[in-house]
VOPAGU-2260 file (C-alpha; in pm, 1 decimal, decimal comma):
REM VOPAGU-2260
SITE   aa  ch    i         X         Y         Z
SITE  MET   A    0   -1566,3    -871,0     871,1
SITE  ASN   A    1   -1691,2    -926,0     519,6
SITE  VAL   A    2   -1394,5    -920,0     282,5
SITE  LEU   A    3   -1572,0   -1035,8     -33,2
SITE  PHE   A    4   -1483,2    -703,0    -196,3
SITE  GLU   A    5   -1123,1    -815,3    -159,4
SITE  THR   A    6   -1151,1   -1182,6    -248,6
SITE  GLY   A    7   -1461,9   -1227,9    -462,1
SITE  GLU   A    8   -1751,8   -1460,5    -394,6
SITE  SER   A    9   -1531,9   -1768,1    -347,4
SITE  GLY   A   10   -1335,7   -1595,4     -72,1
SITE  SER   A   11   -1006,3   -1736,1    -197,3
SITE  THR   A   12    -894,1   -1537,8    -502,4
SITE  PRO   A   13    -828,4   -1164,0    -500,9
SITE  THR   A   14   -1043,9    -979,3    -751,1
SITE  THR   A   15    -814,1    -676,6    -768,0
SITE  HIS   A   16    -482,3    -541,4    -650,9
SITE  ASP   A   17    -566,2    -188,8    -760,2
SITE  TRP   A   18    -687,6      28,2    -471,9
SITE  LEU   A   19    -787,7     394,8    -454,9
SITE  THR   A   20    -704,4     607,9    -153,4
SITE  PRO   A   21    -981,2     846,4     -43,7
SITE  PRO   A   22    -867,6    1202,9    -118,1
SITE  GLU   A   23    -990,4    1313,2     225,7
SITE  LEU   A   24    -739,5    1079,5     389,2
SITE  LEU   A   25    -456,9    1213,2     176,0
SITE  ALA   A   26    -555,0    1572,3     257,0
SITE  THR   A   27    -538,9    1490,5     628,5
SITE  LEU   A   28    -194,3    1330,8     602,9
SITE  GLY   A   29     -34,6    1597,9     385,5
SITE  GLU   A   30     168,7    1575,4      67,7
SITE  PHE   A   31     371,7    1275,1     -41,9
SITE  ASP   A   32     666,6    1255,7    -278,5
SITE  LEU   A   33     598,8     904,2    -407,0
SITE  HIS   A   34     323,0     646,9    -429,4
SITE  PRO   A   35     496,4     332,1    -559,4
SITE  CYS   A   36     175,7     131,2    -609,5
SITE  ALA   A   37     -75,1     387,5    -733,1
SITE  SER   A   38    -392,4     280,3    -906,9
SITE  GLU   A   39    -366,4     248,9   -1280,4
SITE  PHE   A   40    -695,4     440,6   -1296,4
SITE  GLN   A   41    -615,6     702,3   -1031,0
SITE  PRO   A   42    -867,2     990,3   -1069,2
SITE  TRP   A   43    -663,6    1216,9    -833,0
SITE  ARG   A   44    -296,8    1238,0    -748,6
SITE  THR   A   45    -174,2    1062,7    -437,0
SITE  ALA   A   46     185,6    1187,1    -460,4
SITE  ARG   A   47     412,3    1400,3    -677,4
SITE  GLN   A   48     541,0    1083,2    -845,0
SITE  GLN   A   49     323,5     776,1    -893,7
SITE  PHE   A   50     415,9     426,7   -1009,7
SITE  THR   A   51     149,3     181,8   -1125,3
SITE  THR   A   52     175,0    -193,8   -1175,1
SITE  HIS   A   53     325,7    -122,3   -1517,3
SITE  ASP   A   54     615,2      61,3   -1348,1
SITE  ASP   A   55     686,1    -209,4   -1085,9
SITE  GLY   A   56     728,2      24,4    -789,5
SITE  LEU   A   57     890,3    -244,9    -576,0
SITE  THR   A   58    1198,6    -248,0    -795,2
SITE  ARG   A   59    1220,3     128,8    -850,6
SITE  GLU   A   60    1414,7     376,4    -639,7
SITE  TRP   A   61    1212,6     536,6    -359,0
SITE  ALA   A   62    1282,4     887,7    -235,5
SITE  GLY   A   63    1118,8    1127,9       6,4
SITE  ARG   A   64     793,4    1079,1     191,9
SITE  VAL   A   65     615,5     770,8      54,9
SITE  TRP   A   66     245,6     686,2      52,8
SITE  CYS   A   67     177,4     315,6       1,2
SITE  ASN   A   68    -167,8     167,1     -59,1
SITE  PRO   A   69     -37,9    -177,7    -151,5
SITE  PRO   A   70    -196,7    -491,8    -288,0
SITE  TYR   A   71    -345,0    -692,7      -2,3
SITE  GLY   A   72    -308,9   -1059,2      80,6
SITE  PRO   A   73      24,0   -1233,5      29,1
SITE  HIS   A   74     163,9    -937,8    -168,8
SITE  ALA   A   75     141,6    -696,7     125,8
SITE  ALA   A   76     448,8    -839,3     300,1
SITE  ARG   A   77     688,8    -731,9      25,0
SITE  TRP   A   78     546,9    -379,5      24,9
SITE  LEU   A   79     558,0    -343,5     402,7
SITE  GLU   A   80     912,1    -476,5     408,1
SITE  ARG   A   81    1009,8    -214,1     151,1
SITE  CYS   A   82     829,5      60,9     347,8
SITE  ALA   A   83    1023,0     -36,5     660,4
SITE  ALA   A   84    1351,8     -41,9     471,7
SITE  HIS   A   85    1281,5     301,4     324,2
SITE  GLY   A   86    1212,0     444,4     669,0
SITE  ASN   A   87     982,3     728,4     559,8
SITE  ALA   A   88     659,2     567,3     446,0
SITE  ILE   A   89     297,3     542,4     549,8
SITE  ALA   A   90     108,2     231,5     439,3
SITE  LEU   A   91    -267,3     180,8     427,9
SITE  VAL   A   92    -335,0    -182,6     516,7
SITE  PHE   A   93    -589,5    -377,8     715,1
SITE  ALA   A   94    -509,9    -388,1    1086,9
SITE  ARG   A   95    -459,2    -763,0    1093,8
SITE  THR   A   96    -219,8    -735,5    1381,8
SITE  GLU   A   97    -195,6   -1108,8    1448,8
SITE  THR   A   98     -51,3   -1186,5    1105,1
SITE  THR   A   99     308,3   -1271,0    1023,3
SITE  VAL   A  100     324,5    -955,7     810,4
SITE  PHE   A  101     254,5    -736,8    1113,9
SITE  GLN   A  102     482,8    -941,6    1336,7
SITE  ASP   A  103     772,0    -919,8    1089,8
SITE  HIS   A  104     739,2    -577,3     928,8
SITE  VAL   A  105     518,9    -348,7    1137,6
SITE  TRP   A  106     554,9    -407,4    1511,7
SITE  PRO   A  107     936,0    -420,8    1526,5
SITE  LYS   A  108     999,0    -146,5    1268,3
SITE  ALA   A  109     718,3     111,0    1266,9
SITE  ASP   A  110     690,6     418,0    1482,9
């Protein structure tokens, strides 16, 4: 799988941590109360309340049904851990099921 869109030409440094969620996907999943890591340049709403990097959604209070399209790479673990702790969240991440992140925060906690 080519992940240069994620890591840049060198393959080692993320070029962005700001991801858009396709509106068609959101329409399929229904409404969300919170998106704690919404794009700073979000052209459509992903949830009733949205936090961007300026709001630091990891440290804010989460309530209701949460949509999470988190930063990828080493940052994903903290977001998935928070999603699991919240108990009512859907996260959009790569299905890298062999990773420590999946082993620690998805397989034993998700349903």
